[in-house]
C-alpha positions in Angstrom: 136.7 107.2 83.7 135.0 110.6 83.6 135.2 113.2 86.4 131.9 112.3 87.9 132.8 108.7 88.4 136.3 109.6 89.5 134.8 111.9 92.2 132.3 109.2 93.3 135.1 106.5 93.6 137.4 108.9 95.4 134.7 109.6 98.1 134.1 105.9 98.5 137.9 105.4 99.0 137.9 108.2 101.6 135.0 106.8 103.6 136.4 103.2 103.5 139.9 104.4 104.5 138.4 106.4 107.4 136.4 103.2 108.4 139.6 101.0 108.5 141.3 103.5 110.8 138.3 103.7 113.1 137.8 100.0 113.2 141.3 99.4 114.5 141.1 102.3 117.0 137.7 101.2 118.3 138.9 97.6 118.7 141.5 98.5 121.3 140.7 97.0 124.7 141.8 97.8 128.3 144.6 95.3 127.9 146.0 95.7 124.4 147.2 92.4 122.9 147.7 90.9 119.5 143.9 90.2 119.5 143.1 93.7 118.3 144.9 93.1 115.1 142.5 90.2 114.3 139.7 92.7 113.8 141.9 94.8 111.5 143.1 91.8 109.5 139.5 90.5 109.1 138.3 93.9 107.9 141.1 94.2 105.4 140.4 90.7 104.1 136.7 91.6 103.7 137.8 94.9 102.0 139.9 92.9 99.5 136.9 90.6 98.7 134.5 93.5 98.5 136.8 95.5 96.1 137.1 92.4 93.8 133.3 91.8 93.9 132.7 95.5 93.3 135.0 95.5 90.2 133.2 92.4 88.9 129.7 94.0 89.4 130.8 97.3 87.8 131.9 95.5 84.6 128.5 93.7 84.2 126.1 95.1 81.7 122.7 96.5 82.9 120.7 93.8 81.0 122.2 91.1 83.3 120.9 92.7 86.5 117.4 93.1 84.9 117.2 89.5 83.9 119.0 87.9 86.9 117.1 89.9 89.5 114.4 87.2 90.2 117.0 84.4 90.4 119.2 86.4 92.8 116.2 87.1 95.1 115.2 83.5 95.0 118.7 82.5 96.1 118.6 85.1 98.9 115.3 83.7 100.2 116.8 80.2 100.3 119.8 81.5 102.3 117.4 83.3 104.7 115.5 80.1 105.2 118.8 78.1 105.7 119.8 80.5 108.5 116.8 79.4 110.6 117.6 75.7 110.3 119.3 74.4 113.4 122.8 73.2 112.7 123.0 75.3 109.5 122.6 78.8 110.9 124.7 80.0 113.7 123.0 81.5 116.9 124.8 84.5 118.4 123.4 86.4 121.4 120.0 84.8 120.9 119.7 85.6 117.2 120.2 83.2 114.3 121.5 85.5 111.5 124.7 84.0 110.2 126.0 81.2 108.1 129.4 79.9 109.2 131.7 77.3 107.5 135.2 77.2 108.9 136.6 80.7 108.9 133.8 81.9 106.5 130.9 83.9 107.9 128.1 85.5 106.0 124.9 87.3 106.9 122.2 86.8 104.2 120.1 89.8 105.3 122.9 92.1 103.9 122.5 90.4 100.6 118.7 90.9 100.8 119.2 94.7 100.8 120.6 94.4 97.2 118.6 91.6 95.6 115.2 92.7 96.9 115.7 96.3 95.4 117.0 94.9 92.1 113.9 92.5 91.8 111.4 95.3 92.7 112.9 97.7 90.2 113.0 95.1 87.4 109.4 94.0 87.9 108.1 97.5 88.5 109.8 98.7 85.3 108.2 95.8 83.3 104.7 96.6 84.7 105.0 100.3 84.1 106.0 99.7 80.5 103.1 97.3 80.1 100.4 99.5 81.7 98.2 101.2 79.1 97.8 104.9 79.0 94.4 106.4 79.4 92.9 108.2 76.4 90.9 111.5 76.5 87.6 109.7 76.9 89.0 107.6 79.8 90.4 110.8 81.5 87.0 112.4 81.4 85.4 109.3 83.0 85.5 109.5 86.8 84.4 105.9 86.9 87.6 104.8 85.0 89.7 106.8 87.4 88.2 105.6 90.5 87.8 101.9 89.7 89.7 100.8 86.6 92.8 102.8 87.3 93.0 101.7 90.9 92.4 98.1 90.0 95.2 98.4 87.4 97.7 99.6 89.9 96.7 96.9 92.4 96.9 94.2 89.7 100.4 95.4 88.6 102.0 96.3 92.0 100.1 94.2 94.4 102.1 91.0 93.6 105.3 92.9 94.4 104.3 92.9 98.1 104.6 89.1 98.3 108.5 88.9 97.9 108.8 92.0 100.3 106.7 90.4 103.0 108.5 87.0 102.6 111.9 88.5 102.7 111.2 90.8 105.6 109.3 88.0 107.4 112.3 85.7 107.3 114.5 88.4 108.6 112.1 89.2 111.4 112.0 85.6 112.5 115.8 85.6 113.0 114.9 87.9 114.9 116.0 91.2 113.4 113.1 93.7 113.5 115.4 96.6 112.6 116.7 95.2 109.4 113.3 93.9 108.5 111.7 97.3 108.8 114.7 98.7 106.8 114.0 96.3 103.9 110.3 97.4 103.9 111.3 101.0 103.9 113.8 100.5 101.0 111.2 98.6 99.1 108.8 101.5 99.5 111.4 103.9 98.1 112.0 101.7 95.1 108.2 101.4 94.3 107.7 105.1 94.9 110.5 106.0 92.5 109.1 103.4 90.0 105.8 105.4 90.0 103.5 103.6 92.4 100.7 106.0 93.6 100.6 107.3 97.2 97.3 105.6 98.0 99.0 102.3 97.4 101.5 103.0 100.2 98.6 104.1 102.5 97.0 100.8 102.2 100.4 98.9 102.6 101.2 101.0 105.8 97.8 100.2 107.2 98.8 96.5 107.2 102.5 96.8 107.9 102.7 99.2 110.9 100.2 97.3 113.1 102.0 94.0 112.3 105.4 95.4 113.2 103.9 96.9 116.5 102.5 93.4 117.4 105.8 91.7 116.7 107.6 94.2 118.9 105.1 93.8 121.6 105.5 90.1 121.7 109.3 90.3 122.1 110.2 91.7 125.6 113.7 92.9 124.7 112.3 95.0 121.7 109.8 96.7 124.0 112.6 97.3 126.5 114.6 99.1 123.7 111.6 101.3 122.9 110.7 102.2 126.5 114.4 102.9 127.2 114.6 105.3 124.3 111.5 107.1 125.5 113.0 107.2 129.0 116.2 108.8 127.6 114.1 111.9 126.7 111.7 111.9 129.7 113.7 111.1 132.8 117.2 110.1 134.0 116.7 106.4 133.5 118.7 106.2 130.3 119.6 102.7 129.0 123.3 101.8 129.6 124.1 101.6 125.9 122.7 104.9 125.0 124.1 106.5 128.1 127.7 105.4 127.4 127.2 106.5 123.7 126.1 110.0 124.7 128.9 110.2 127.2 131.4 109.2 124.5 130.0 111.9 122.1 130.2 114.5 124.9 133.7 113.7 126.1 135.2 114.5 122.7 134.3 118.1 122.7 135.3 120.2 119.6 138.5 118.5 118.5 138.4 115.1 120.4 140.8 113.5 122.8 143.0 112.2 120.0 142.9 109.3 117.6 143.3 106.0 119.6 143.2 107.8 122.9 139.4 107.3 123.7 138.5 105.8 127.1 134.9 104.8 126.6 135.8 102.0 124.2 137.8 100.3 126.9 135.0 98.0 128.0 132.5 100.8 128.7 130.8 101.4 125.4 129.2 98.2 124.0 129.7 97.3 120.3 132.3 100.1 120.0 133.7 98.9 116.7 130.3 97.9 115.1 127.1 99.6 115.8 128.5 102.4 117.9 131.7 103.3 116.0 130.3 106.7 115.4 130.5 107.3 119.1 134.2 106.5 119.1 134.6 109.0 116.3 132.9 111.6 118.4 135.1 111.0 121.4 138.5 110.7 119.6 137.9 113.3 116.8 135.2 115.5 118.4 132.7 117.5 116.6 135.2 118.2 113.8 135.5 114.5 113.1 131.7 113.7 113.2 130.9 116.8 111.1 133.6 115.9 108.6 132.2 112.4 108.2 128.7 113.9 107.7 130.2 116.1 105.0 131.8 113.1 103.4 128.4 111.2 103.2 126.7 114.4 101.9 129.3 114.7 99.2 129.0 111.0 98.4 125.3 111.3 97.9 125.5 114.4 95.8 128.2 112.6 93.6 126.0 109.5 93.3 123.1 111.6 92.2 125.1 113.0 89.4 125.9 109.5 88.2 122.2 108.5 88.4 121.5 111.2 85.8 123.4 109.2 83.3 120.7 106.4 83.6 117.8 108.7 82.6 117.1 106.7 79.4 116.8 103.4 81.3 113.9 103.3 83.8 115.2 100.2 85.6 118.8 101.6 85.8 117.5 104.9 87.2 115.2 103.4 89.8 117.7 100.7 91.0 120.7 103.0 91.1 118.8 105.8 93.0 117.4 103.3 95.5 120.7 101.6 96.2 122.3 105.0 96.6 119.6 106.3 98.9 119.5 103.0 100.9 123.2 103.3 101.8 122.9 107.0 102.8 119.7 106.3 104.8 121.4 103.5 106.6 124.3 105.8 107.6 121.8 108.5 108.9 119.8 105.9 110.9 123.0 104.6 112.5 124.1 108.2 113.5 120.6 108.9 114.8 120.7 105.8 117.0 124.1 106.7 118.4 122.8 110.2 119.3 119.6 108.8 120.8 117.3 110.4 118.1 115.7 107.1 117.2 115.3 103.8 119.1 118.2 101.3 118.8 118.0 99.2 115.6 121.3 97.3 115.4 122.1 98.8 112.0 125.8 99.4 111.3 127.4 102.4 109.7 128.1 101.5 106.1 131.7 101.2 105.0 132.9 102.3 108.5 131.6 99.8 111.0 133.4 96.4 111.6 131.7 93.6 109.8 132.7 91.5 106.8 129.2 90.9 105.3 128.2 94.5 105.6 131.4 95.8 104.0 131.4 93.3 101.1 127.7 93.8 100.3 128.0 97.6 100.5 131.0 97.6 98.1 129.1 95.2 95.8 126.2 97.7 95.9 128.6 100.5 94.8 129.8 98.3 92.0 126.2 97.7 90.8 125.5 101.5 90.9 128.6 102.1 88.7 127.3 99.3 86.4 123.8 100.7 86.1 125.0 104.3 85.5 127.8 103.3 83.1 125.6 100.9 81.1 122.9 103.5 80.5 125.4 106.0 79.3 127.0 103.6 76.9 123.6 102.5 75.6 122.5 106.1 74.9 125.7 106.9 73.2 125.4 103.8 71.0 121.9 105.0 69.7 122.7 108.6 69.3 125.3 109.6 66.7 128.0 112.1 68.1 127.6 115.6 66.8 130.7 115.4 64.6 129.5 112.2 62.9 126.0 113.5 62.5 127.3 116.7 60.9 129.5 114.6 58.5 126.6 112.4 57.5 124.4 115.4 56.7 127.2 116.9 54.6 127.4 113.6 52.6 123.7 113.5 52.0 123.5 117.1 50.9 123.1 117.5 47.1 125.9 119.2 45.3 125.2 122.5 43.6 124.8 122.4 39.9 
């Protein structure tokens, strides 16, 4: 393993280890019992499963992900549809998002974050390779640029919107508007990196944004989230969840009250070990802890970008690895922004840190896929290019001997 990959894996281990500690600390209640250890044991079990899955994904060649992407997305859509069937999907707090069988619990929308990106990158890569390049005569023709080229992009990239809307629509019906919008956003990132023109996104946004606003308006609790967020910046009527989150962040000060000694998690801060675990970090470890976690995520993103450079010779590997990496960092930033009342509440956990088996396993699988995509491209390039020493030896053998 080279230095870049070692650094990337080391940063992942640091973030995951930090998350295990914070999950246990944030799970403590007002009357500590053996029940708190259940959260820790479940998270450790999910960690073991996630590490095993990540190792398997990292060992798979790039060609598999390109060929299997449509089938993986089709399976995900089947699971998303199965969640909505009464008796199959499990309803929790008014939302039907989980599949449960005995002690096994899985959230298919977490899987959609991986399979949808892989599918879009594989199809966009194929379309881009198939698209003809304009010659000099075509470039001089404004008619070709305004009609033929636009029609070519719509013909190639238009069908990609169908699986995006189907997947996001099923997630929205659960209902989970935050995750649905996140899927749309990550799909836009994948298509943009693949080379889709800006005018394509303008047309898609003109259809998506009004539809999302209409859906939010039809669900009263989502409108209350939005109005409560606006109230947090306009008057003193702050929603309880955001109020407790800000109190937790402020109570920590510079160095925090100490690991495991926070008070807000004791039945005051809702979802302390899941969506609002960053608030617990702010209270117990203070500004130093929150800033340190931000530095870890920044270093993680930088190290991941260094790996993505290994995939430059493979368009699919480059687009997919960059999108998966950006998706994880973007999810972390959104969670931190929600906790600090910078954006409306979305119910998106902090990757690798928040409690949740499905999220942890799928995030680790995503990291394994990133390692697979970057390693495969590097190996493929080295197989086609002779090393300098071998090339020099070959030239010496072919050089004619002096007479």
